[in-house]
C-alpha positions in Angstrom: -3.3 18.2 -12.8 -5.4 15.4 -14.0 -5.1 11.8 -12.6 -3.3 10.8 -15.7 -0.8 13.7 -15.5 -0.1 13.1 -11.8 0.5 9.4 -12.5 2.8 10.2 -15.4 4.7 12.8 -13.5 5.4 10.4 -10.6 6.3 7.6 -12.9 8.8 9.8 -14.8 10.5 11.0 -11.7 10.6 7.5 -10.2 12.3 6.2 -13.4 15.3 8.3 -12.6 16.0 6.1 -9.6 13.9 2.9 -10.0 14.4 0.8 -13.1 11.4 -1.3 -14.1 8.6 -2.1 -11.6 6.2 0.1 -13.6 3.1 -1.8 -12.5 4.2 -1.7 -8.9 4.8 2.1 -9.0 1.4 2.7 -10.7 -0.4 0.6 -8.0 1.4 2.6 -5.2 0.2 5.9 -6.9 -3.4 4.6 -7.1 -3.2 3.7 -3.4 -1.8 7.1 -2.5 -4.6 8.9 -4.4 -7.1 6.7 -2.7 -5.6 7.6 0.7 -4.9 3.9 1.3 -2.1 1.8 2.7 0.0 -0.8 0.9 1.9 -4.0 1.7 5.0 -4.6 -0.4 5.9 -8.3 -0.4 9.1 -9.4 -2.0 12.5 -11.0 -1.4 15.2 -8.7 0.2 17.1 -6.5 -2.1 14.3 -5.6 -4.6 14.4 -1.8 -3.8 11.3 -1.7 -1.6 12.8 0.8 0.8 14.4 2.9 -2.0 11.0 2.9 -3.8 9.3 4.3 -0.7 11.9 7.0 0.0 11.9 8.1 -3.6 8.1 8.3 -3.7 8.1 10.5 -0.6 10.7 12.8 -2.1 8.7 13.2 -5.3 5.5 14.1 -3.6 7.5 16.4 -1.3 6.5 14.8 2.0 8.2 13.6 5.1 9.5 10.0 5.3 10.2 7.9 8.3 11.2 4.2 8.6 10.5 1.8 11.4 12.4 -1.5 11.5 9.9 -3.9 13.2 11.4 -6.4 15.6 9.9 -8.8 18.1 10.9 -6.5 21.1 9.4 -3.4 19.6 6.8 -1.8 21.9 3.7 0.3 21.0 5.3 3.4 22.5 8.3 2.9 20.2 6.1 3.7 17.2 3.4 6.1 18.6 5.5 8.0 21.1 5.7 8.3 24.9 4.8 10.7 27.7 7.9 12.3 29.1 8.2 14.3 32.4 9.6 17.8 31.9 11.5 18.7 35.1 11.7 22.4 34.3 7.9 22.7 33.6 7.0 20.0 36.2 4.6 18.4 33.8 4.4 15.6 31.3 4.5 16.2 27.6 4.0 13.9 24.6 7.2 13.0 22.7 5.9 12.1 19.2 7.0 8.8 17.7 7.9 8.0 14.1 4.3 7.5 13.0 4.0 11.3 12.9 5.1 11.6 9.3 3.5 11.5 5.9 5.0 8.3 4.3 5.8 5.6 6.9 7.8 2.6 5.9 6.9 -0.2 8.2 9.8 -2.6 7.4 9.2 -6.3 8.0 5.9 -5.5 9.8 5.2 -9.1 10.5 8.3 -9.4 12.8 6.7 -7.5 15.6 4.3 -8.6 18.3 0.4 -8.5 17.9 0.4 -5.8 20.7 2.5 -3.4 18.6 0.6 -4.4 15.4 -2.6 -3.4 17.2 -1.1 0.0 18.0 -0.5 0.6 14.4 -4.1 -0.4 13.5 -5.6 2.8 15.1 -3.0 4.9 13.3 -3.9 3.4 9.9 -7.6 3.5 10.3 -8.3 6.6 12.3 -5.2 8.7 11.4 -4.8 9.5 15.1 -2.9 8.3 18.2 -4.7 8.1 21.6 -2.6 9.1 24.5 -3.9 9.5 28.1 -7.5 9.6 26.7 -6.6 12.4 24.2 -6.7 11.9 20.4 -3.7 13.4 18.6 -4.4 13.8 14.9 -1.6 12.7 12.5 -0.3 14.9 9.7 -1.9 14.6 6.2 -1.4 12.9 3.9 -0.5 9.7 5.8 0.3 6.5 4.1 1.8 3.2 5.4 4.0 1.2 3.1 4.6 -2.1 4.9 7.1 -4.6 3.7 7.1 -8.4 4.2 9.5 -11.1 3.3 7.6 -14.0 1.6 10.3 -16.5 2.4 11.2 -16.3 6.1 8.4 -17.3 8.5 10.4 -18.2 11.6 10.1 -15.5 14.3 7.2 -13.8 12.5 3.7 -12.8 13.7 1.2 -13.1 10.9 -0.9 -9.9 10.6 -4.5 -10.4 11.9 -7.3 -10.3 9.4 -8.6 -7.0 10.8 -5.3 -5.3 10.1 -4.8 -6.8 6.7 -8.2 -5.5 5.7 -7.0 -2.0 6.4 -4.4 -2.3 3.7 -5.9 -1.2 0.3 -3.4 -3.3 -1.6 -0.9 -6.0 -1.3 1.7 -5.6 -4.1 4.1 -8.5 -4.9 7.5 -7.7 -6.3 9.3 -10.4 -8.3 12.9 -10.6 -9.5 13.6 -8.4 -12.5 14.3 -9.8 -15.9 17.9 -10.0 -17.2 17.8 -6.7 -19.2 16.3 -4.8 -16.3 18.9 -6.2 -13.9 21.7 -5.3 -16.3 20.4 -1.7 -16.5 20.5 -1.6 -12.7 24.1 -2.8 -12.6 25.1 -0.3 -15.2 23.4 2.5 -13.2 25.4 1.6 -10.1 28.6 1.1 -12.1 28.2 4.7 -13.4 28.1 6.2 -9.9 24.5 6.0 -8.7 24.3 5.7 -4.9 20.9 4.7 -3.5 22.0 6.0 0.0 22.3 9.6 -1.4 18.9 10.5 -2.7 19.3 14.0 -1.3 21.8 14.6 -4.1 19.0 14.0 -6.7 16.8 16.9 -7.7 13.2 15.8 -8.3 10.4 17.8 -9.8 8.1 17.7 -6.8 4.4 17.2 -7.0 2.4 20.0 -5.4 -0.4 19.6 -2.9 -2.6 21.4 -5.4 -1.9 18.8 -8.1 -2.9 16.0 -5.8 -6.1 17.8 -4.7 -7.0 18.4 -8.3 -6.6 14.7 -9.1 -8.7 13.7 -6.2 -11.4 16.1 -7.2 -11.4 14.6 -10.7 -12.0 11.2 -9.0 -15.4 12.4 -7.8 -16.5 13.0 -11.4 -15.8 9.5 -12.7 -19.1 7.7 -13.2 -19.7 4.1 -12.0 -22.8 2.5 -13.4 -24.8 -0.1 -11.5 -23.7 -2.8 -13.9 -20.1 -2.3 -12.8 -21.1 -2.2 -9.1 -22.9 -5.5 -9.6 -19.8 -7.0 -11.3 -17.7 -6.0 -8.2 -20.3 -7.5 -5.9 -20.5 -10.7 -7.9 -16.8 -11.3 -7.5 -16.9 -10.4 -3.8 -19.8 -12.9 -3.3 -18.0 -15.6 -5.1 -15.0 -15.3 -2.8 -17.4 -16.0 0.1 -18.9 -19.0 -1.5 -16.0 -20.7 -3.3 -15.2 -24.1 -1.9 -11.4 -23.3 -1.9 -11.8 -20.2 0.3 -12.4 -20.3 4.0 -12.7 -16.5 4.5 -13.9 -14.3 1.7 -13.5 -10.6 1.0 -15.2 -7.9 3.1 -17.5 -5.0 2.2 -14.5 -2.8 2.8 -12.7 -4.7 0.0 -15.6 -3.9 -2.4 -15.3 -0.2 -1.5 -11.5 -0.3 -2.1 -12.0 -2.0 -5.5 -14.6 0.7 -6.5 -12.3 3.6 -5.5 -9.2 2.1 -7.1 -11.1 1.3 -10.3 -12.2 4.9 -10.6 -8.5 6.0 -10.5 -7.7 3.4 -13.1 -10.3 5.0 -15.4 -8.8 8.4 -14.7 -5.4 7.1 -15.7 -6.9 6.1 -19.1 -8.6 9.6 -19.3 -12.1 8.2 -19.1 -14.9 9.7 -16.9 -16.5 6.3 -16.5 -15.4 2.9 -15.1 -15.5 -0.2 -17.2 -14.9 -3.9 -16.2 -11.3 -3.8 -17.4 -10.6 -1.1 -14.7 -12.0 -3.4 -12.1 -10.0 -6.4 -13.3 -6.8 -4.3 -13.4 -6.7 -3.9 -9.6 -8.6 -7.0 -8.4 -5.5 -9.1 -7.5 -3.6 -6.4 -5.4 -6.8 -5.4 -3.6 -8.0 -8.9 -2.8 -5.0 -11.2 -2.5 -4.4 -10.4 1.2 -8.1 -10.5 2.2 -9.0 -14.1 1.5 -7.9 -17.2 3.5 -7.8 -20.5 1.6 -9.1 -23.8 2.9 -6.4 -26.1 4.3 -7.0 -28.7 1.6 -6.7 -26.1 -1.2 -3.3 -25.0 0.2 -2.2 -28.7 0.5 -3.0 -29.0 -3.2 -0.5 -26.2 -3.9 -3.0 -23.4 -4.6 -2.1 -19.8 -3.9 -4.4 -16.9 -3.2 -3.6 -15.5 -6.7 -4.4 -18.8 -8.3 -7.9 -19.0 -6.8 -8.7 -15.4 -7.4 -7.5 -15.6 -11.1 -9.8 -18.6 -11.6 -12.7 -16.6 -10.0 -12.0 -13.6 -12.2 -11.8 -15.6 -15.4 -15.0 -17.4 -14.7 -17.0 -14.3 -13.9 -19.1 -13.0 -16.7 -17.9 -9.6 -17.8 -20.6 -6.9 -18.2 -20.9 -5.3 -21.7 
């Protein structure tokens, strides 16, 4: 299946459970095809968990959820060595990270030590135990949730870990018509806790592989590369920004833009493909100056100003 058909297939199946949030779903699909991880930030009750479970079911992969808490330890997520009395030896009891789609719920509520344990998992796709590297199953994707309102009792993710997330996707409250449709769906018998009763048309591994192979054929001219680099450079030199975007951010923009082109059935990337994914790829990678925050600026505000001021290549 082409990139466009894979995207349409997942969107269609997701629509049987999730009402609205089309842009959010598309961005999750792009991140999955890019083999990247995602932060979902939004108020409680906006179907973040339901979205992750449904997505895993549609692509036919295993799903696990970890509720991050201040007392969660690294071994609680990666696993522990357990002594087997019958065999008189230790064996590794795998933790919940050994799955395909991992929902890291309220990831900023756990300690830096546990966050660091997840860092190797995300970047290397492996767990180190007793000097041995144990490779995770493929595909592997982390969907981490954050509550943008509550900060008491939280541990902000370090920049090194934030940079490992391909996108940070923000979820807002639905409009009245969408919320009415949600209420009608639940009134008519829908139960979000019984997804196993819903039959999805599952996406095959072959379809995903074909879409990823198509990605390699999408051309990116130097003029587009320079456009990406100009925006990255501006984030490093803007007076409102303390820490700008990394080279990894530029690579993530490049890869995501190619999938945006594929969704539009083009074999080449244009500036609009880049602009389409700039905010979700960059919003968690910059740190504003203190005076910019005092003036009420948000990361999206500063990035939007930079994007609008940047000359678009023709």
